[in-house]
Each structure stands twice: as structure tokens, then as C-alpha cells.
C-alpha positions in Angstrom: -16.4 -48.4 8.4 -17.8 -49.5 5.1 -16.9 -47.3 2.1 -20.3 -45.8 1.0 -18.8 -44.3 -2.1 -16.7 -46.9 -3.9 -14.7 -46.4 -7.1 -13.4 -43.0 -6.2 -16.9 -41.5 -5.8 -17.3 -39.0 -2.9 -20.3 -37.5 -1.2 -21.6 -34.2 -2.4 -20.7 -32.6 0.9 -17.2 -33.9 0.8 -16.7 -32.9 -2.8 -17.9 -29.3 -2.1 -15.7 -29.2 1.0 -12.5 -30.5 -0.7 -12.7 -28.9 -4.2 -10.6 -25.8 -4.0 -11.6 -24.5 -0.7 -8.1 -23.3 0.2 -8.1 -21.1 -2.9 -11.7 -20.1 -2.6 -10.8 -18.0 0.5 -8.8 -15.8 -1.8 -11.5 -15.5 -4.4 -14.5 -15.3 -2.2 -13.9 -11.6 -1.4 -14.5 -10.2 -4.9 -17.6 -12.4 -5.3 -19.1 -11.2 -2.0 -18.4 -7.6 -3.1 -20.3 -8.2 -6.3 -23.2 -9.7 -4.4 -23.2 -6.7 -2.0 -23.4 -4.3 -4.9 -26.3 -6.3 -6.3 -28.1 -5.9 -2.9 -27.5 -9.4 -1.7 -25.7 -8.3 1.4 -27.1 -5.7 3.8 -24.0 -3.6 4.2 -24.2 -2.1 0.7 -21.4 0.1 -0.7 -22.3 3.5 -2.1 -24.2 3.0 -5.2 -24.1 5.0 -8.5 -21.2 6.8 -10.1 -18.7 8.8 -8.0 -19.9 12.3 -7.1 -16.4 13.6 -7.8 -15.0 13.4 -11.3 -12.3 10.8 -11.0 -8.8 11.6 -12.3 -7.4 8.1 -11.6 -8.6 4.5 -12.1 -6.0 2.7 -10.1 -3.4 3.1 -7.3 0.0 1.7 -6.9 1.0 2.2 -3.2 4.7 1.7 -2.2 5.3 1.5 1.6 8.7 1.4 3.2 8.5 -0.6 6.4 10.8 0.5 9.2 10.9 4.2 8.6 12.9 5.9 5.8 14.9 9.0 6.9 13.1 12.0 5.5 16.2 14.2 5.9 18.2 11.9 3.7 15.6 11.3 1.0 13.2 14.2 0.1 13.7 16.8 2.8 17.3 18.2 2.9 18.4 19.8 6.1 21.9 21.3 5.8 21.6 22.8 9.3 22.2 19.3 10.6 25.7 19.5 9.2 26.2 23.0 10.6 25.2 22.2 14.2 26.2 18.5 14.3 27.3 17.5 17.8 24.9 19.8 19.6 21.7 18.3 21.1 18.4 19.6 19.8 18.0 21.5 23.1 21.4 23.1 22.8 20.9 24.1 19.2 19.3 27.3 18.1 16.1 25.3 17.3 15.4 23.7 20.7 13.1 26.5 21.9 11.0 26.5 18.8 10.6 22.7 19.1 9.6 22.7 22.7 7.2 25.6 22.4 5.5 24.3 19.3 1.8 23.9 19.8 1.8 20.9 17.5 4.6 19.3 19.5 2.7 19.8 22.8 -0.8 18.9 21.7 -0.9 16.7 18.7 1.6 14.0 19.5 0.0 11.1 21.4 2.9 8.8 22.1 5.8 10.6 23.9 7.9 7.5 24.6 10.8 8.5 22.5 10.6 12.3 23.0 13.3 12.9 25.7 15.8 10.7 23.8 15.0 12.6 20.6 15.6 16.0 22.3 18.8 14.9 24.1 20.5 13.2 21.1 23.2 15.0 19.3 22.4 16.3 15.9 23.7 13.9 13.3 25.0 15.2 10.0 23.4 14.2 6.7 24.8 10.9 5.4 24.1 11.7 1.7 24.2 14.8 -0.4 21.3 16.4 -2.2 21.1 17.9 -5.6 18.5 19.7 -7.7 16.7 17.5 -10.1 14.5 18.0 -13.2 13.2 21.3 -14.6 11.6 22.0 -11.2 14.9 22.0 -9.5 13.6 20.1 -6.5 16.4 18.7 -4.2 16.5 14.9 -3.9 19.1 12.8 -2.2 21.8 11.1 -4.1 20.4 7.9 -2.7 17.4 8.4 -5.1 19.0 9.3 -8.5 16.5 7.4 -10.7 13.4 8.6 -8.8 15.0 12.1 -8.8 14.9 11.9 -12.6 11.1 11.7 -12.3 10.7 14.6 -9.8 8.8 16.8 -12.4 6.0 14.2 -12.2 6.0 14.1 -8.4 4.4 16.1 -5.6 6.5 15.8 -2.4 4.6 16.4 0.9 7.1 17.2 3.6 4.7 17.8 6.5 3.2 14.4 7.3 2.8 13.4 11.0 1.4 10.5 12.9 1.1 9.6 16.6 2.7 6.2 17.1 6.4 6.3 17.9 6.8 2.5 17.4 6.3 0.3 14.4 2.6 -0.1 14.9 2.7 3.2 12.9 2.6 0.9 9.9 -0.9 0.0 10.8 -1.8 3.6 11.7 -0.6 4.9 8.3 -2.9 2.5 6.5 -6.0 2.7 8.7 -5.7 6.1 10.3 -6.0 4.6 13.8 -3.5 4.0 16.6 -3.1 0.3 17.3 -4.6 0.9 20.8 -7.8 1.8 19.1 -8.2 -1.6 17.5 -8.3 -2.6 13.9 -10.1 -0.6 11.2 -10.4 -0.9 7.4 -7.2 -0.1 5.4 -7.1 2.5 2.6 -6.9 -0.2 0.0 -10.0 -1.8 1.5 -11.9 1.4 1.3 -11.0 1.8 -2.4 -12.2 -1.8 -3.0 -15.4 -1.1 -1.1 -16.2 2.1 -2.9 -15.3 1.2 -6.4 -15.4 -2.6 -6.9 -13.7 -4.3 -9.7 -12.8 -3.5 -13.3 -11.7 -7.1 -14.0 -13.6 -10.1 -12.9 -10.6 -12.4 -13.5 -8.4 -10.7 -10.9 -8.7 -9.4 -7.4 -9.4 -5.7 -7.1 -6.9 -5.3 -4.2 -3.5 -7.0 -4.6 -0.6 -7.1 -2.1 3.1 -7.9 -2.8 6.1 -8.0 -0.5 6.5 -8.9 3.2 3.6 -7.4 5.2 4.1 -5.8 8.6 4.9 -8.2 11.5 2.3 -9.1 14.1 3.8 -6.5 16.4 2.9 -3.8 13.9 -0.6 -4.7 12.9 0.3 -7.6 10.6 -2.2 -8.1 7.8 -4.3 -5.4 9.4 -2.4 -2.9 7.2 -4.3 -4.3 4.2 -7.4 -5.8 5.9 -11.0 -5.0 5.4 -11.8 -5.2 9.1 -15.5 -4.5 9.6 -16.1 -4.0 5.9 -15.6 -7.8 5.7 -12.8 -10.1 4.5 -14.1 -9.7 0.9 -12.4 -6.2 0.9 -9.0 -7.4 2.2 -5.9 -7.4 0.0 -5.0 -10.7 -1.8 -1.4 -11.5 -1.6 0.4 -12.8 -4.6 4.0 -13.9 -5.3 5.7 -12.5 -8.4 7.2 -15.9 -9.3 5.0 -17.5 -11.9 5.1 -21.0 -10.2 4.2 -19.5 -6.8 1.8 -16.7 -7.8 -1.1 -17.9 -5.7 -0.6 -20.0 -2.6 -2.9 -23.1 -2.8 -4.2 -21.6 -6.1 -3.2 -24.4 -8.4 -5.2 -27.6 -8.8 -2.0 -29.5 -9.0 0.4 -30.5 -11.9 -1.6 -33.7 -12.6 -4.9 -31.9 -13.2 -5.7 -30.7 -16.7 -7.5 -27.5 -17.3 -10.3 -29.4 -19.0 -10.6 -31.7 -15.9 -10.7 -28.7 -13.6 -13.3 -27.1 -15.8 -15.4 -30.3 -15.5 -15.1 -30.3 -11.8 -16.3 -26.8 -11.5 -19.1 -27.4 -13.9 -20.3 -30.3 -11.8 -19.9 -28.2 -8.6 -21.9 -25.4 -10.2 -24.7 -27.8 -11.0 -24.8 -29.3 -7.5 -24.6 -26.0 -5.8 -27.2 -24.6 -8.2 -29.7 -27.3 -7.0 -29.1 -26.1 -3.5 -29.6 -22.5 -4.5 -33.0 -23.4 -5.8 -33.9 -24.8 -2.3 -32.4 -21.7 -0.5 -32.9 -18.8 -2.9 -32.3 -16.1 -0.2 -28.9 -17.4 0.9 -26.5 -14.7 -0.2 -23.5 -16.5 1.2 -24.3 -19.5 -0.9 -24.6 -17.4 -4.1 -21.3 -15.8 -3.4 -19.7 -19.2 -2.7 -21.0 -20.6 -6.0 -19.6 -17.6 -7.9 -16.3 -17.8 -6.0 -15.5 -21.2 -7.5 -15.9 -19.7 -10.9 -13.6 -16.8 -10.1 -11.1 -19.3 -8.6 -10.9 -21.0 -11.9 -10.5 -17.7 -13.8 -7.8 -16.5 -11.4 -5.9 -19.7 -11.7 -5.5 -18.9 -15.4 -5.1 -15.1 -15.1 -2.7 -14.5 -12.3 0.2 -16.7 -13.5 -0.1 -15.0 -16.9 0.2 -11.6 -15.2 3.3 -12.5 -13.3 5.0 -14.1 -16.3 7.3 -11.4 -17.6 8.7 -13.3 -20.5 6.5 -11.2 -22.8 8.1 -8.0 -21.7 10.9 -6.6 -23.9 14.5 -6.8 -22.7 14.6 -3.0 -22.6 11.5 -2.9 -20.3 13.0 -5.5 -18.0 16.2 -3.6 -17.8 14.3 -0.4 -17.1 12.9 -2.0 -13.9 16.2 -3.5 -12.9 15.4 -7.1 -13.4 19.0 -7.8 -14.6 20.5 -6.7 -11.3 20.2 -9.0 -8.2 19.9 -5.9 -6.0 16.9 -4.5 -7.7 15.3 -7.7 -9.1 12.7 -8.3 -6.4 11.2 -4.9 -6.3 11.7 -4.6 -10.0 9.5 -7.7 -10.6 6.9 -6.4 -8.2 6.8 -3.1 -9.9 6.5 -4.5 -13.4 3.8 -6.9 -12.2 2.0 -3.9 -10.6 2.0 -2.2 -14.0 0.6 -5.3 -15.6 -2.1 -5.5 -12.9 -3.3 -2.0 -13.3 -3.3 -2.4 -17.1 -5.8 -5.2 -16.5 -8.0 -3.2 -14.2 -6.8 -4.0 -10.7 -7.8 -1.0 -8.5 -5.2 -1.0 -5.7 -1.8 -2.6 -5.7 0.2 -2.4 -2.5 3.9 -3.1 -2.4 5.8 -3.5 0.9 9.5 -3.1 1.2 11.1 -4.0 4.5 14.3 -3.2 6.4 14.5 0.6 6.8 14.7 0.7 10.6 18.2 2.2 10.8 18.9 2.7 14.6 22.5 2.1 13.7 24.6 2.0 10.5 22.2 4.3 8.7 24.6 4.9 5.9 25.0 1.2 5.1 21.3 0.5 5.6 19.9 3.2 3.5 22.5 2.7 0.8 21.3 -0.9 0.4 17.6 -0.3 0.7 17.6 2.7 -1.6 19.5 0.8 -4.2 16.9 -2.0 -4.1 13.9 0.3 -4.7 15.1 3.4 -6.5 15.5 2.1 -10.1 12.3 -0.1 -9.9 10.1 2.7 -8.7 11.5 5.1 -11.3 11.2 2.4 -13.9 7.5 2.1 -13.1 6.9 5.9 -13.3 8.7 6.1 -16.7 7.0 3.0 -18.1 3.6 4.2 -17.0 4.3 7.6 -18.6 5.5 6.3 -21.9 2.5 4.0 -22.2 0.0 6.8 -21.4 -1.0 5.2 -18.1 0.5 7.6 -15.6 -2.5 10.0 -16.1 -4.9 7.4 -14.8 -2.6 5.7 -12.3 -1.9 7.3 -9.0 1.5 6.2 -7.6 2.1 6.8 -3.8 5.4 6.4 -2.0 5.1 6.4 1.8 6.7 5.2 5.0 5.5 4.9 8.6 7.5 7.8 10.0 10.8 9.5 9.4 14.1 9.4 11.4 15.3 11.7 14.2 17.6 14.7 13.5 19.7 13.4 16.3 21.9 10.3 16.3 21.1 7.0 17.9 24.0 4.5 18.7 26.3 7.1 17.2 25.6 6.3 13.6 21.9 5.8 13.2 18.6 7.6 13.7 15.6 6.8 15.9 11.9 6.7 15.0 10.4 10.1 14.3 6.6 10.6 13.8 6.4 14.4 14.2 7.3 15.3 10.6 8.3 13.3 7.6 7.8 13.0 3.8 5.8 11.1 1.3 5.2 11.7 -2.4 2.6 11.1 -5.1 2.7 11.1 -8.9 0.3 10.6 -11.7 -3.5 10.4 -11.4 -4.1 14.1 -11.5 -1.3 15.1 -9.1 0.5 18.3 -9.8 4.1 17.3 -10.7 7.2 19.2 -9.9 5.7 20.3 -6.6 7.0 20.6 -3.0 4.2 21.1 -0.5 5.0 22.8 2.9 7.9 22.0 5.2 9.4 20.8 8.4 11.6 23.1 10.6 15.3 23.7 9.9 16.4 20.4 11.4 13.4 18.3 10.3 12.1 17.8 13.8 8.4 18.6 13.2 6.0 19.8 10.5 5.7 23.6 10.8 2.9 24.5 8.4 -0.1 22.9 6.8 0.5 19.7 8.7 -1.1 16.6 7.3 -2.1 13.6 9.4 -1.9 10.3 7.5 -5.6 10.2 6.7 -5.1 13.3 4.5 -3.1 11.0 2.2 -6.0 8.6 2.3 -8.5 11.4 1.4 -6.3 12.6 -1.4 -6.2 9.1 -2.9 -9.9 8.7 -2.6 -10.6 12.1 -4.1 -8.5 11.3 -7.1 -10.5 8.1 -7.6 -13.7 10.1 -7.5 -14.7 9.1 -3.9 -15.6 11.3 -1.0 -14.5 9.6 2.2 -17.5 10.9 4.0 -19.7 8.8 1.8 -17.8 5.7 2.8 -19.7 4.9 6.0 -21.6 1.9 7.2 -24.7 2.2 9.4 -23.8 1.6 13.0 -20.1 2.2 12.4 -19.2 5.7 13.6 -16.1 7.2 12.2 -14.2 10.0 13.9 -13.5 13.4 12.2 -9.8 12.5 11.9 -10.7 9.3 10.1 -11.9 11.0 7.0 -8.9 13.3 6.5 -8.9 16.1 3.9 -7.6 16.0 0.4 -4.2 17.8 0.0 -5.6 20.4 -2.5 -2.2 22.0 -3.1 -0.9 19.0 -4.9 -4.0 18.3 -7.0 -3.8 19.7 -10.5 
């Protein structure tokens, strides 16, 4: 075939198709959101200011994949030591568990139930001690986070229905995986509030996401809200910050700027011909955002500007804490720049055996970085406007599995929140004496969602799209007891 475009010249169609399209997929979301807010897309987000006075601007959401043991983190159960070796049914607590209305009616997936009841109670693998002025008991696996307990509200009565790892998806969307895929909490925040920084994504994700078995990227996906509301993954290494986000080492900034200017001109001509094409307008603007993000994101993940003391606070000098430490410090830098929702995954907590070794390693990796974030935000005056959430898909059983581990346990477990108008030094409600199930003021996972949205000034009942019916449980209710 004869070359119709000699001397390196390409067709307009080829140029538009080739120039940055891989990266544009990351950038397009925010641009579409802006177009929607301007009325260019029919599924418009709620307009106007939030009806609830916001107490937070941004959220940093830690999520422990695999299931952290609640009874060895933030919910001490000394009765497990006292009655170790007895099954739940043989212990003095078996009857109360079996006759619990919650146990009989609210748990959907009973796959692991007989095993959980027949397993012998397993003693605590780590001691607890009172921390802070509030005297809240926190496991010795969490000494640094324990130092921050006066800024935290611990909720010990969370529950969910999935007994397998698709609970990762359920915690973020409120729906069982059998129900299909629904928008994640981060996507609802993005949909409801939009952006504070047009150079960066409003919803950023770091760390390994759930596997395909467990919902995969659905845990930070926009679902029917549209891909523009999905989380954008970034790497905390400056040279790998955005996959396919760099124009290449041989392309100067000025050259890239010229390419985008030409693309803008060519696309603008098409826009004149098709003035009502909202997708085209979004695409044009996405190229501009792509250029801005190529400059902004590597700067955010470059931590050389941070003091040695700050880097040490996050654990960047220790190989065990370095990964989550970098993610946590980047999270602070992101919210400083107006990013609304930062989601950090940490994997590897599924301790069916060797729980002592597993949780020793995983707690070591995250304890100092998370505490470093809380302390850093506080000393910078950012904790009041930043809501930090620590959560996990479910807890672990009171009984042993494989003699030295614990099984999945969705009937009652712990999360905590700090900053952003949350009442620090607070413990809200409880599980029973062996940590089997929540016994008062139980909170399904969407109550955590509703609390986050409320602190941001959003009412989850306002976040609906015509034609998309949400169930009552999807909305959740703010956990008023932990809100200051």
C-alpha cells in the first residue's frame, strides 16, 4: 500500500487514536464528571451545596484484605483464654449464640457456621493494654496506632453476610456478590462531591486490589455511575506512578504540549461540527487533564521533599513498613492537594493457620505507617478535615482452625475512624464475651458508608439515579454515637 502520509505525517484519525489514548482512560473519568455537573450528561449528580454541614473534605480509607482478627486487635476477649479448649457449644456462651435473633435471621451465608460452632475456643495470641487518656484497650500488635486511640472511635459491632472473601466487595458496595456489582463508597463520594483539584483524580487507589474471586476492581468501581467515578490506581514509586501515563523518555514537555495543542485544535474543529456531542467534549478535555496529571502525579509521589523526621515517622527507613509507609505519606500529600478519596489496600491477613506469625508480620507492616499518618495529619492541622477509616472484610472466629489459626467470621467485628468530626477516645457497642456476634446496636457495613458520607456533608438518600432503585439497606444510617 502506498504511504499516503510521507515524512512522518499521519492522518488526523490516526493521530487522535494514537496520542495518549492509553492514559486518557485514566483521565477521562474526571472530565466526564465535570461535564455531567455542567449538564452535559443526563445522569446528573446532585447539584448545589451539601444539605448537611460537612465536617471533612477528604477520606483516607485503609482496608485489610483477608480479614483481621478483631479479638486480637481492637476487641479484647479474655474469656477465650479462660475457656480455651471448649467448643462454642460446650462453653457457657453457646446457648446465647444459638438463640440470638441476629444469628438466626440476619446472616445470609451459613457455609462456615457449623465449623465455627464446633471449633475449640482459641486463646488470645497477643496481650492487650490500656492506651491513651481514654484507657481503651488495644492489642500489643498495634502499639503505634494505640498511641493515637484518643483520636479514634472504635466500632466493635460491625457485621456482614458473606462468609467468603467476596465480603471485600460487599464491604465497599453494600451488596453481596450474588446481587451483582454496584457503586463503591469511593465512587459515591466522587459522584456526590466532584473534584477539588483539576490536576489530579478525585478518587485514588493504592495497593493490591481484591482478586477476581472477591470482586476485583469492583471494590473501587463506579458500576452504573459510570467508569468516570471509578478509582484511579497509582504506584507510589515516582518512575511508575501512572501506568502508561508517561509520553516516554524521548519526548520533551514542550513537545508533548505542542502535540496536545494541535490535538485540541483538531478536536475543536470537530466540536464545532458536533456541538451536542458530550462524549467528544469530555474527550477533548481529558487530553488536557492527561497532560496535567503527567506533571502532577509524579510530583506527589516524589517524597524527597519530605524531611527525614517525617519519613521516619511513616517508617520509610524500615523495609517492613516501607511500602505502606510510602502509600500513607503519599495519601497525606494527595489530600493536601484536594483529592477526595484515597483507598489503600493491604493484603495477606487470611490466617487460617499460623495466626501468630501472620498477624505479627502484617501488623508490623501497617501499624507505624497508619499511626504516622494520624500524627502527621494532626500536627499539620489536617486531621479535623480528613476522615481516616480503618476496616477489614470480616473478623476471625473465636474458635481455632487448623489448630493455630482462625476462620472467617462475618457475624461481629471491628473497624475504627478518626478525624473529620469523629468523636475520639470512643468505643461504640460490643460483641458477646467471646466475640462471636454483635450484641447491641449492630451495624451493617453500609452504616460505615453513611457515616463517611454524612461527615462529607452528603445524605446517601440524595445519591440516587433515576431508574436505579436502591434498597433500604443500601443507604445505611450514620453511626451517630461516634460523631462529635
